Each structure stands twice: as structure tokens, then as C-alpha cells.
Z-matrix of the N, CA and C atoms (Angstrom, degrees):
N
C 1 1.400
C 2 1.540 1 111.91
N 3 1.367 2 114.53 1 -35.84
C 4 1.403 3 119.00 2 178.66
C 5 1.483 4 114.47 3 -67.22
N 6 1.416 5 115.69 4 -33.33
C 7 1.410 6 120.17 5 177.20
C 8 1.508 7 115.16 6 -70.55
N 9 1.328 8 115.92 7 -31.16
C 10 1.487 9 121.82 8 177.16
C 11 1.524 10 108.53 9 -68.59
N 12 1.330 11 118.22 10 -43.64
C 13 1.513 12 121.47 11 178.77
C 14 1.514 13 107.52 12 -61.79
N 15 1.301 14 117.47 13 -45.00
C 16 1.484 15 121.79 14 179.86
C 17 1.538 16 109.74 15 -63.10
N 18 1.291 17 120.03 16 -43.21
C 19 1.423 18 121.84 17 179.90
C 20 1.593 19 109.33 18 -64.97
N 21 1.296 20 116.94 19 -45.18
C 22 1.503 21 118.62 20 177.85
C 23 1.497 22 110.64 21 -60.83
N 24 1.340 23 119.63 22 -44.94
C 25 1.463 24 122.33 23 177.86
C 26 1.467 25 111.05 24 -58.30
N 27 1.336 26 119.81 25 -44.68
C 28 1.491 27 124.89 26 178.89
C 29 1.531 28 109.70 27 -61.55
N 30 1.243 29 116.35 28 -45.38
C 31 1.492 30 119.52 29 178.02
C 32 1.494 31 113.87 30 -59.51
N 33 1.338 32 115.52 31 -43.35
C 34 1.472 33 120.90 32 177.57
C 35 1.509 34 110.65 33 -65.42
N 36 1.298 35 119.08 34 -38.01
C 37 1.514 36 120.37 35 178.50
C 38 1.512 37 108.85 36 -66.51
N 39 1.332 38 117.90 37 -43.36
C 40 1.455 39 120.73 38 179.77
C 41 1.472 40 111.78 39 -63.29
N 42 1.397 41 118.74 40 -42.24
C 43 1.408 42 121.65 41 178.18
C 44 1.532 43 113.16 42 -64.06
N 45 1.284 44 116.35 43 -34.91
C 46 1.513 45 123.41 44 179.77
C 47 1.519 46 109.12 45 -67.79
N 48 1.320 47 120.21 46 -27.15
C 49 1.404 48 123.00 47 -175.59
C 50 1.589 49 113.21 48 -87.69
N 51 1.269 50 115.83 49 -9.66
C 52 1.499 51 117.66 50 -179.96
C 53 1.524 52 109.10 51 -74.52
N 54 1.335 53 114.70 52 153.53
C 55 1.456 54 118.08 53 -179.87
C 56 1.504 55 110.16 54 -68.85
N 57 1.334 56 117.48 55 150.05
C 58 1.468 57 119.59 56 -179.06
C 59 1.552 58 105.91 57 -86.96
N 60 1.335 59 114.42 58 144.24
C 61 1.493 60 119.07 59 -178.05
C 62 1.542 61 110.16 60 -70.88
N 63 1.348 62 115.49 61 157.07
C 64 1.423 63 119.42 62 171.92
C 65 1.491 64 110.15 63 -81.41
N 66 1.235 65 119.37 64 155.94
C 67 1.457 66 124.40 65 178.63
C 68 1.542 67 108.33 66 -77.96
N 69 1.310 68 115.19 67 124.04
C 70 1.462 69 118.01 68 -176.16
C 71 1.514 70 112.99 69 -112.21
N 72 1.305 71 118.02 70 -15.09
C 73 1.443 72 120.78 71 -178.48
C 74 1.564 73 109.15 72 -78.58
N 75 1.338 74 113.48 73 122.96
C 76 1.511 75 117.46 74 179.19
C 77 1.456 76 109.33 75 -76.61
N 78 1.314 77 118.26 76 143.55
C 79 1.476 78 126.72 77 175.17
C 80 1.526 79 106.21 78 -73.38
N 81 1.314 80 119.82 79 108.92
C 82 1.510 81 121.33 80 179.51
C 83 1.430 82 114.12 81 -57.33
N 84 1.368 83 120.25 82 -33.34
C 85 1.422 84 122.69 83 178.79
C 86 1.504 85 110.42 84 -65.18
N 87 1.321 86 120.53 85 -42.00
C 88 1.457 87 126.55 86 176.57
C 89 1.542 88 109.48 87 -58.67
N 90 1.364 89 114.59 88 -50.94
C 91 1.457 90 116.19 89 -176.61
C 92 1.483 91 112.15 90 -63.01
N 93 1.273 92 120.87 91 -38.65
C 94 1.439 93 122.49 92 179.66
C 95 1.519 94 108.89 93 -69.28
N 96 1.330 95 117.99 94 -34.93
C 97 1.479 96 122.50 95 178.07
C 98 1.554 97 109.60 96 -63.68
N 99 1.303 98 116.47 97 -37.65
C 100 1.479 99 119.34 98 176.77
C 101 1.555 100 109.88 99 -60.16
N 102 1.299 101 116.73 100 -40.10
C 103 1.445 102 119.27 101 -178.71
C 104 1.581 103 113.71 102 -73.60
N 105 1.292 104 116.03 103 -17.77
C 106 1.459 105 122.52 104 -179.53
C 107 1.513 106 114.56 105 -93.07
N 108 1.312 107 117.49 106 -0.83
C 109 1.440 108 122.31 107 -173.05
C 110 1.559 109 110.93 108 -66.56
N 111 1.299 110 120.18 109 -23.10
C 112 1.415 111 123.42 110 -179.79
C 113 1.491 112 115.00 111 -58.58
N 114 1.341 113 116.96 112 -24.97
C 115 1.472 114 120.89 113 -178.75
C 116 1.548 115 111.40 114 -66.39
N 117 1.288 116 120.90 115 -10.37
C 118 1.422 117 124.76 116 -177.61
C 119 1.543 118 110.82 117 -92.47
N 120 1.317 119 119.71 118 1.32
C 121 1.459 120 120.20 119 -173.27
C 122 1.527 121 115.72 120 -60.47
N 123 1.324 122 118.37 121 -25.90
C 124 1.474 123 121.46 122 178.41
C 125 1.513 124 111.24 123 -112.77
N 126 1.300 125 119.03 124 20.83
C 127 1.490 126 119.77 125 -175.98
C 128 1.496 127 112.05 126 -76.93
N 129 1.326 128 112.63 127 151.38
C 130 1.511 129 121.21 128 176.45
C 131 1.514 130 107.85 129 -66.33
N 132 1.326 131 118.43 130 140.69
C 133 1.463 132 123.50 131 178.50
C 134 1.534 133 106.88 132 -87.99
N 135 1.314 134 115.42 133 123.36
C 136 1.512 135 124.13 134 -176.36
C 137 1.506 136 111.61 135 -89.44
N 138 1.334 137 118.27 136 -30.25
C 139 1.488 138 123.88 137 -175.68
C 140 1.496 139 108.06 138 -160.89
N 141 1.318 140 118.53 139 146.48
C 142 1.441 141 121.66 140 177.10
C 143 1.539 142 110.93 141 -132.31
N 144 1.294 143 114.52 142 136.75
C 145 1.454 144 122.97 143 170.85
C 146 1.472 145 111.67 144 -124.40
N 147 1.287 146 118.87 145 146.53
C 148 1.498 147 124.01 146 176.60
C 149 1.509 148 104.29 147 -127.65
N 150 1.359 149 115.45 148 129.31
C 151 1.472 150 121.06 149 176.86
C 152 1.506 151 109.72 150 178.81
N 153 1.388 152 114.43 151 -160.46
C 154 1.433 153 121.12 152 -175.13
C 155 1.485 154 114.64 153 -93.46
N 156 1.313 155 116.48 154 133.04
C 157 1.502 156 122.65 155 175.64
C 158 1.491 157 109.22 156 -109.36
N 159 1.294 158 113.03 157 152.57
C 160 1.506 159 121.20 158 171.60
C 161 1.517 160 105.46 159 -135.79
N 162 1.308 161 115.43 160 174.14
C 163 1.525 162 119.17 161 176.81
C 164 1.492 163 110.60 162 -128.64
N 165 1.304 164 113.64 163 158.36
C 166 1.477 165 119.06 164 178.28
C 167 1.492 166 106.66 165 -131.90
N 168 1.381 167 116.72 166 149.06
C 169 1.443 168 119.79 167 -172.99
C 170 1.495 169 113.94 168 -139.98
N 171 1.334 170 118.68 169 -110.15
C 172 1.454 171 122.97 170 -164.48
C 173 1.493 172 114.39 171 -66.31
N 174 1.302 173 117.42 172 -24.60
C 175 1.517 174 120.13 173 -179.91
C 176 1.536 175 109.26 174 -61.47
N 177 1.320 176 118.60 175 -32.01
C 178 1.460 177 124.62 176 -174.52
C 179 1.580 178 112.34 177 -108.70
N 180 1.320 179 117.85 178 -9.33
C 181 1.473 180 123.18 179 -175.68
C 182 1.519 181 109.92 180 -55.25
N 183 1.337 182 117.35 181 129.55
C 184 1.438 183 123.41 182 -179.78
C 185 1.471 184 117.03 183 81.08
N 186 1.322 185 117.46 184 1.11
C 187 1.483 186 121.68 185 -179.13
C 188 1.523 187 109.37 186 -97.68
N 189 1.332 188 114.26 187 161.81
C 190 1.439 189 118.91 188 -177.43
C 191 1.521 190 111.55 189 -79.00
N 192 1.357 191 116.90 190 133.75
C 193 1.436 192 121.38 191 178.66
C 194 1.496 193 111.49 192 -85.55
N 195 1.330 194 118.06 193 172.79
C 196 1.474 195 120.87 194 176.67
C 197 1.491 196 113.55 195 -56.73
N 198 1.364 197 115.93 196 -31.42
C 199 1.506 198 120.08 197 -178.54
C 200 1.525 199 111.91 198 -77.57
N 201 1.342 200 115.80 199 -13.45
C 202 1.452 201 119.90 200 -178.59
C 203 1.552 202 113.30 201 99.35
N 204 1.347 203 116.11 202 -2.05
C 205 1.463 204 121.55 203 176.36
C 206 1.537 205 109.09 204 -79.96
N 207 1.303 206 117.88 205 160.22
C 208 1.427 207 121.23 206 170.30
C 209 1.565 208 110.47 207 -85.59
N 210 1.270 209 116.42 208 127.37
C 211 1.468 210 118.60 209 -177.87
C 212 1.497 211 112.20 210 -76.67
N 213 1.343 212 115.64 211 128.22
C 214 1.399 213 124.57 212 178.08
C 215 1.504 214 105.37 213 -116.64
N 216 1.343 215 115.08 214 111.84
C 217 1.471 216 120.68 215 -174.67
C 218 1.553 217 112.32 216 -63.10
N 219 1.383 218 116.78 217 -25.38
C 220 1.437 219 117.58 218 178.65
C 221 1.550 220 111.40 219 -92.66
N 222 1.296 221 119.46 220 1.71
C 223 1.416 222 123.85 221 176.92
C 224 1.533 223 111.76 222 -80.47
N 225 1.296 224 117.12 223 -177.40
C 226 1.395 225 124.99 224 178.23
C 227 1.484 226 111.66 225 -110.43
N 228 1.348 227 118.20 226 98.83
C 229 1.473 228 122.39 227 179.20
C 230 1.490 229 107.80 228 -159.94
N 231 1.327 230 114.57 229 175.71
C 232 1.465 231 120.54 230 180.00
C 233 1.510 232 111.06 231 -153.34
N 234 1.324 233 114.20 232 165.76
C 235 1.468 234 122.65 233 179.09
C 236 1.535 235 104.18 234 -118.42
N 237 1.373 236 114.10 235 135.67
C 238 1.466 237 117.62 236 177.06
C 239 1.518 238 107.86 237 -133.87
N 240 1.358 239 118.83 238 146.99
C 241 1.427 240 122.12 239 -174.45
C 242 1.506 241 114.39 240 -63.83
N 243 1.370 242 119.59 241 -31.45
C 244 1.460 243 117.96 242 -176.65
C 245 1.502 244 117.27 243 -138.09
N 246 1.354 245 120.59 244 -11.71
C 247 1.443 246 122.11 245 179.85
C 248 1.516 247 109.23 246 -63.68
N 249 1.344 248 115.43 247 141.86
C 250 1.489 249 120.95 248 179.47
C 251 1.523 250 108.75 249 -66.31
N 252 1.387 251 114.62 250 146.02
C 253 1.423 252 118.28 251 179.81
C 254 1.548 253 113.24 252 -59.65
N 255 1.269 254 114.95 253 139.42
C 256 1.470 255 120.21 254 -177.42
C 257 1.499 256 114.24 255 92.68
N 258 1.326 257 117.09 256 -3.87
C 259 1.431 258 122.14 257 177.84
C 260 1.563 259 108.58 258 -62.65
N 261 1.278 260 119.07 259 133.26
C 262 1.498 261 124.93 260 -177.13
C 263 1.526 262 104.14 261 -99.03
N 264 1.345 263 114.22 262 125.76
C 265 1.492 264 120.18 263 176.96
C 266 1.506 265 112.04 264 -129.46
N 267 1.316 266 115.82 265 152.58
C 268 1.468 267 121.36 266 167.98
C 269 1.447 268 106.01 267 -104.12
N 270 1.370 269 117.03 268 125.87
C 271 1.408 270 122.96 269 176.98
C 272 1.520 271 108.10 270 -109.27
N 273 1.341 272 116.06 271 127.21
C 274 1.450 273 121.10 272 -178.92
C 275 1.542 274 110.22 273 -118.61
N 276 1.322 275 119.48 274 126.34
C 277 1.424 276 124.93 275 176.40
C 278 1.574 277 105.74 276 -75.14
N 279 1.345 278 115.95 277 115.36
C 280 1.427 279 118.01 278 -174.73
C 281 1.539 280 114.21 279 -75.21
N 282 1.334 281 115.83 280 -10.98
C 283 1.515 282 117.32 281 178.08
C 284 1.488 283 111.69 282 -86.09
N 285 1.325 284 120.32 283 -18.33
C 286 1.439 285 120.27 284 -178.23
C 287 1.526 286 114.21 285 -136.47
N 288 1.344 287 119.52 286 -6.33
C 289 1.382 288 123.59 287 173.73
C 290 1.599 289 113.12 288 83.65
N 291 1.328 290 119.11 289 -2.27
C 292 1.437 291 121.62 290 179.56
C 293 1.536 292 109.42 291 -72.99
N 294 1.340 293 114.61 292 141.57
C 295 1.466 294 118.17 293 -179.92
C 296 1.536 295 111.73 294 -140.51
N 297 1.285 296 116.85 295 161.60
C 298 1.452 297 125.31 296 179.50
C 299 1.483 298 108.67 297 -149.88
N 300 1.361 299 114.98 298 146.74
C 301 1.462 300 124.38 299 179.20
C 302 1.522 301 108.16 300 -102.62
N 303 1.353 302 114.36 301 122.18
C 304 1.461 303 119.72 302 -174.53
C 305 1.507 304 112.21 303 -141.09
N 306 1.368 305 115.31 304 158.94
C 307 1.462 306 119.46 305 173.95
C 308 1.544 307 110.99 306 -90.57
N 309 1.272 308 114.77 307 154.83
C 310 1.503 309 122.86 308 173.65
C 311 1.544 310 103.99 309 -91.72
N 312 1.363 311 115.71 310 123.29
C 313 1.431 312 118.66 311 177.89
C 314 1.495 313 115.36 312 -132.89
N 315 1.327 314 116.79 313 8.07
C 316 1.472 315 123.20 314 -179.37
C 317 1.449 316 112.60 315 -145.99
N 318 1.346 317 114.37 316 165.12
C 319 1.506 318 120.80 317 -175.90
C 320 1.530 319 106.68 318 -113.70
N 321 1.293 320 117.16 319 99.59
C 322 1.461 321 126.55 320 170.89
C 323 1.519 322 105.94 321 -163.98
N 324 1.226 323 125.86 322 179.82
C 325 1.449 324 127.80 323 -7.91
C 326 1.516 325 109.33 324 -80.41
N 327 1.283 326 115.79 325 159.52
C 328 1.475 327 121.99 326 -177.98
C 329 1.494 328 111.86 327 -102.68
N 330 1.381 329 116.04 328 15.55
C 331 1.455 330 122.06 329 176.91
C 332 1.555 331 109.03 330 -105.32
N 333 1.315 332 116.30 331 134.71
C 334 1.487 333 118.69 332 -176.60
C 335 1.557 334 111.89 333 -67.56
N 336 1.295 335 117.43 334 -20.57
C 337 1.528 336 119.32 335 177.63
C 338 1.468 337 115.93 336 -85.70
N 339 1.326 338 121.33 337 3.36
C 340 1.441 339 124.55 338 178.98
C 341 1.546 340 109.14 339 -123.20
N 342 1.341 341 116.02 340 141.38
C 343 1.486 342 119.81 341 178.79
C 344 1.491 343 113.96 342 -102.43
N 345 1.339 344 118.20 343 -19.99
C 346 1.479 345 122.88 344 -178.19
C 347 1.497 346 111.08 345 -157.53
N 348 1.329 347 115.06 346 147.71
C 349 1.471 348 122.73 347 172.78
C 350 1.559 349 106.77 348 -116.01
N 351 1.338 350 115.51 349 128.28
C 352 1.431 351 118.46 350 -174.24
C 353 1.562 352 108.56 351 -109.47
N 354 1.302 353 113.44 352 154.00
C 355 1.497 354 119.90 353 174.36
C 356 1.568 355 107.90 354 -67.65
N 357 1.273 356 113.00 355 158.20
C 358 1.506 357 117.37 356 179.71
C 359 1.568 358 108.17 357 -60.80
N 360 1.295 359 120.08 358 -36.63
C 361 1.454 360 122.39 359 176.45
C 362 1.493 361 112.74 360 -55.42
N 363 1.352 362 115.98 361 -44.50
C 364 1.466 363 121.05 362 178.12
C 365 1.517 364 111.27 363 -67.04
N 366 1.342 365 115.27 364 -45.93
C 367 1.471 366 117.57 365 177.59
C 368 1.498 367 114.18 366 -58.29
N 369 1.327 368 118.13 367 -33.61
C 370 1.485 369 122.03 368 176.04
C 371 1.536 370 108.79 369 -65.86
N 372 1.356 371 117.26 370 -44.80
C 373 1.483 372 119.33 371 -178.08
C 374 1.526 373 110.95 372 -67.52
N 375 1.357 374 118.33 373 -29.27
C 376 1.417 375 121.27 374 -178.71
C 377 1.583 376 109.86 375 -88.38
N 378 1.323 377 118.48 376 -2.59
C 379 1.409 378 124.70 377 176.99
C 380 1.537 379 109.55 378 59.56
N 381 1.341 380 116.00 379 51.28
C 382 1.490 381 120.28 380 -177.83
C 383 1.557 382 109.81 381 -124.95
N 384 1.325 383 121.11 382 12.00
C 385 1.430 384 122.23 383 -179.25
C 386 1.507 385 113.29 384 -59.37
N 387 1.330 386 117.38 385 -44.42
C 388 1.468 387 120.77 386 -175.53
C 389 1.559 388 113.57 387 -67.48
N 390 1.340 389 115.93 388 -35.64
C 391 1.442 390 119.37 389 179.87
C 392 1.499 391 112.73 390 -86.16
N 393 1.295 392 120.29 391 -26.31
C 394 1.485 393 122.21 392 175.93
C 395 1.525 394 114.88 393 85.58
N 396 1.331 395 114.80 394 -48.68
C 397 1.427 396 119.33 395 173.93
C 398 1.523 397 111.61 396 -128.11
N 399 1.268 398 122.05 397 152.01
C 400 1.456 399 122.24 398 -178.31
C 401 1.533 400 109.51 399 -157.14
N 402 1.330 401 115.86 400 160.00
C 403 1.484 402 120.64 401 174.73
C 404 1.471 403 109.22 402 -80.83
N 405 1.335 404 112.69 403 130.48
C 406 1.507 405 121.96 404 178.89
C 407 1.464 406 114.26 405 -128.62
N 408 1.322 407 114.91 406 163.81
C 409 1.467 408 123.26 407 168.98
C 410 1.555 409 104.91 408 -110.21
N 411 1.280 410 117.62 409 129.61
C 412 1.486 411 120.73 410 177.45
C 413 1.526 412 104.45 411 -115.84
N 414 1.390 413 114.22 412 123.12
C 415 1.403 414 119.68 413 -178.18
C 416 1.559 415 107.27 414 -119.61
N 417 1.352 416 114.73 415 123.75
C 418 1.483 417 117.37 416 177.88
C 419 1.521 418 108.98 417 -80.10
N 420 1.347 419 114.03 418 127.70
C 421 1.452 420 119.42 419 -179.15
C 422 1.570 421 112.88 420 -107.35
N 423 1.296 422 113.63 421 -24.14
C 424 1.461 423 120.95 422 176.59
C 425 1.542 424 110.42 423 -155.62
N 426 1.270 425 117.06 424 130.57
C 427 1.481 426 121.98 425 178.18
C 428 1.531 427 107.67 426 -74.85
N 429 1.342 428 114.09 427 136.20
C 430 1.420 429 120.52 428 178.14
C 431 1.515 430 113.55 429 -76.09
N 432 1.318 431 114.93 430 165.22
C 433 1.489 432 120.69 431 179.50
C 434 1.521 433 110.44 432 -120.07
N 435 1.309 434 117.60 433 10.19
C 436 1.446 435 120.80 434 -178.67
C 437 1.553 436 111.77 435 -89.41
N 438 1.337 437 114.86 436 -161.20
C 439 1.435 438 122.02 437 -178.52
C 440 1.519 439 112.01 438 -53.52
N 441 1.357 440 115.46 439 145.43
C 442 1.520 441 119.50 440 178.63
C 443 1.506 442 106.28 441 -89.39
């Protein structure tokens, strides 16, 4: 009996030491929200910021964002230091005029010289992959109702 308890204890310890899996199931609500972002094309701008944007990708892919969603690096989303989760913004690359409408679902960047961190999918649409960081205009189109 003592050997069985010891064996069970060892198995539990080994299981606890294994790495935790990344979250792979996409949030269906988030995916449908990405498809509905076109409705904001003629929205009134509530606030504007101009500054430096960067993007984040595989280091965070599949992990939980501040909003509780699973981060999809190929999806369309962004992290902002203080906008409420679910805030809808239009981000325009000032070097080429390309823009995309996206929701805020994470809390970053933590650098004072950056105003927004974009998903890899957004960075691709803004054609900023090669430069890594770029000057952008961030326009709030709808205030979010999620976590502050």
C-alpha cells in the first residue's frame, strides 16, 4: 500500500512539472467580431493619438490576453496601455496610409515610447513587418465596455 501511495505521489509530481499547453480553441465571438469591423468605416472619431506602434507575435500566440480572450497572432487585435477592453480603433500607418479597424483586447505596451502593440495580422495589413515599428494614428471609433 505504501508503494502505491509513493507511486501516485511521484506521478502527480511529474505531471505538475510538465509544461502547460497553449490555448488553441479560438473564441468564436472574437472571430465573428473581426468580420463585423467593416461597419465602423464611416464612424465618428471619438479620440485620436499619434505615436509609435510595434507588433507582437509568436511569443504570446495562444496565450490568454488581459480581456480573457485567446491571443491569435494572425488575428486582428491590439494591445493598448489604458483603453478599455473592446474599444474599437482605426490604426493608420502614417508612412503608407494603410489602415485597419480592430478591437483592443490586451494591455500593453509597457514602454513609454509606444502607444499601441498590434497583432502580427494587423502588422501585415499595415505593411510594417519589415520595419517592426512605425508611426501610426490611432482613432477611437467606439469605447469598449470590457475590463479597464
